[in-house]
C-alpha positions as CSV (number, residue, x, y, z in Angstrom):
1,M,148.7,77.9,-10.5
2,K,147.5,80.6,-12.9
3,K,147.6,78.1,-15.8
4,R,145.0,76.0,-13.9
5,F,142.7,79.0,-13.9
6,Y,142.7,79.1,-17.7
7,I,141.9,75.4,-17.9
8,L,138.8,75.8,-15.7
9,L,137.4,78.7,-17.9
10,P,136.1,76.5,-20.7
11,I,134.5,74.2,-18.2
12,Y,132.8,77.1,-16.4
13,F,131.7,78.6,-19.7
14,S,130.4,75.3,-21.1
15,F,128.3,74.8,-17.9
16,F,126.4,78.0,-18.5
17,V,126.0,77.2,-22.2
18,G,124.8,73.7,-21.5
19,L,122.4,75.0,-18.8
20,G,120.9,77.6,-21.2
21,V,120.5,75.0,-24.0
22,Y,118.8,72.5,-21.6
23,E,116.4,75.1,-20.2
24,I,115.4,76.2,-23.7
25,T,114.9,72.6,-24.8
26,Y,113.3,71.1,-21.7
27,P,111.7,73.7,-19.5
28,P,109.8,72.2,-16.6
29,F,106.4,73.5,-17.5
30,N,103.1,71.9,-18.6
31,A,104.2,68.3,-17.9
32,N,102.3,66.3,-15.3
33,S,101.2,62.9,-14.4
34,A,98.3,61.6,-12.2
35,R,97.4,58.2,-10.9
36,I,93.7,57.5,-11.4
37,G,92.4,54.2,-10.2
38,N,94.5,51.5,-11.7
39,Y,96.0,53.8,-14.3
40,E,98.5,56.6,-14.6
41,I,98.1,59.4,-17.1
42,Q,101.2,61.2,-18.1
43,F,100.8,64.5,-20.0
44,Y,103.0,67.1,-21.7
45,T,102.8,69.7,-24.4
46,I,105.2,70.6,-27.2
47,P,106.3,73.4,-26.9
48,S,106.3,73.1,-23.1
49,I,104.9,76.6,-22.8
50,P,102.2,77.0,-25.5
51,E,102.0,80.4,-27.2
52,V,98.8,82.1,-28.3
53,G,98.0,81.5,-31.9
54,K,100.7,78.8,-32.5
55,D,100.2,75.1,-33.0
56,T,100.7,73.0,-29.8
57,K,101.0,69.2,-29.7
58,I,99.2,67.7,-26.7
59,H,100.5,64.3,-25.7
60,F,99.0,61.8,-23.3
61,H,100.5,58.5,-22.3
62,F,98.3,56.0,-20.4
63,I,99.9,53.2,-18.4
64,D,98.6,50.6,-16.1
65,Q,99.6,49.9,-12.5
66,D,102.6,47.8,-13.7
67,G,104.0,50.6,-15.8
68,K,103.0,49.0,-19.1
69,D,101.2,50.8,-21.9
70,I,97.5,50.2,-22.0
71,E,97.0,48.3,-25.2
72,K,93.5,49.4,-26.1
73,F,91.6,52.2,-24.5
74,R,88.9,54.7,-25.2
75,T,89.2,58.4,-24.1
76,N,88.0,61.9,-24.9
77,L,89.4,65.3,-24.2
78,K,87.7,68.6,-23.4
79,I,89.5,72.0,-23.3
80,Y,88.2,74.7,-21.0
81,H,89.2,78.4,-20.5
82,S,87.5,80.4,-17.7
83,D,84.9,77.6,-17.3
84,D,83.9,77.9,-21.0
85,L,84.2,74.8,-23.1
86,L,86.5,75.7,-26.1
87,R,86.8,72.3,-27.8
88,S,85.6,68.8,-27.2
89,F,87.3,65.9,-28.9
90,P,84.9,63.0,-29.3
91,P,85.6,59.7,-27.6
92,A,87.8,57.5,-29.7
93,E,89.8,54.3,-29.3
94,Y,93.5,54.4,-29.1
95,N,96.3,51.8,-29.0
96,N,99.7,51.4,-27.4
97,G,98.9,53.8,-24.5
98,K,99.4,57.0,-26.5
99,M,97.1,59.8,-27.5
100,D,98.4,62.8,-29.5
101,T,96.4,65.8,-30.8
102,N,97.2,69.3,-32.1
103,Y,95.5,72.4,-30.9
104,V,95.9,76.1,-31.3
105,F,95.2,78.1,-28.1
106,E,93.5,81.4,-29.0
107,E,93.6,83.1,-25.6
108,A,96.3,83.5,-23.0
109,G,95.8,82.3,-19.5
110,N,95.2,79.0,-17.7
111,H,93.4,76.3,-19.7
112,I,92.0,73.1,-18.2
113,L,92.3,69.9,-20.2
114,R,89.9,67.3,-18.9
115,V,90.6,63.7,-19.9
116,D,88.0,61.0,-19.5
117,L,89.4,57.4,-19.6
118,L,86.9,54.6,-20.2
119,D,88.1,51.3,-18.7
120,L,87.1,48.8,-21.3
121,K,87.3,45.9,-18.8
122,N,84.6,47.1,-16.4
123,A,83.1,50.1,-18.4
124,A,84.0,52.6,-15.6
125,T,85.0,56.1,-16.5
126,T,87.8,57.9,-14.7
127,S,88.5,61.6,-15.2
128,Y,91.3,64.0,-14.4
129,A,91.9,67.7,-15.2
130,F,95.3,69.0,-16.2
131,N,96.3,72.7,-16.1
132,V,98.0,74.3,-19.1
133,A,99.5,77.8,-18.9
134,V,99.4,79.7,-22.2
135,I,101.1,83.0,-22.6
136,P,101.6,85.3,-25.5
137,V,105.4,85.6,-26.0
138,Y,107.1,83.3,-23.6
139,G,109.5,81.5,-26.0
140,T,110.9,84.7,-27.5
141,I,111.4,86.5,-24.2
142,F,112.9,83.4,-22.5
143,S,115.3,82.8,-25.3
144,Y,116.5,86.4,-25.2
145,L,117.1,86.2,-21.5
146,I,119.1,83.0,-21.8
147,I,121.2,84.5,-24.5
148,A,121.8,87.7,-22.5
149,G,122.8,85.6,-19.5
150,V,125.4,83.6,-21.5
151,A,126.7,86.9,-23.1
152,G,127.0,88.5,-19.6
153,A,128.9,85.5,-18.3
154,T,131.2,85.5,-21.3
155,G,131.8,89.3,-20.9
156,I,132.7,88.8,-17.2
157,I,135.1,85.9,-17.9
158,T,136.7,87.9,-20.8
159,A,137.2,91.0,-18.6
160,I,138.8,88.9,-15.8
161,V,141.2,87.3,-18.3
162,I,142.1,90.7,-19.9
163,F,142.6,92.6,-16.7
164,Q,144.6,89.8,-15.2
165,K,147.0,90.0,-18.0
166,K,147.3,93.8,-17.8
167,L,147.8,93.8,-14.0
168,K,150.5,91.1,-14.0
169,P,153.6,92.4,-12.4
170,K,156.6,92.5,-14.7
171,N,159.7,90.9,-13.4
172,R,162.8,93.0,-14.2
173,L,166.0,91.2,-13.8
């Protein structure tokens, strides 16, 4: 029975390590999608929590109502912070349903990314605003917290194993 306990320890430990790696790699922030008219706009940033003063990749994916990439479309992007226009990307044509751009956020806080999609079939414009949270030192603090959590779990497991061996009753025959 006690041997089974030792078999489960690596599984338990690997769960926490895997969870930590997953959360660092794919945190569930700054990813969103919205259905506008006959189209869906999917949005995410890399890194998922942009940091002030660091380069951020902004990715948009435009698909139609059947889930297929829009072959040719025209769109523009405007970035706002506290109702002030920070940057306006001019309208441009894109292919294969994807639009990528890089941007460096200079201030912490909530930024609004407004996307205007021009439907080339009927010349109608649809718009949507996405929120992006930008904070000064998220990545560093979050990584340290995950490492501390994994180290704490490792310490607890190690203490259990060591104290279990020391407290084992000795059979004297």
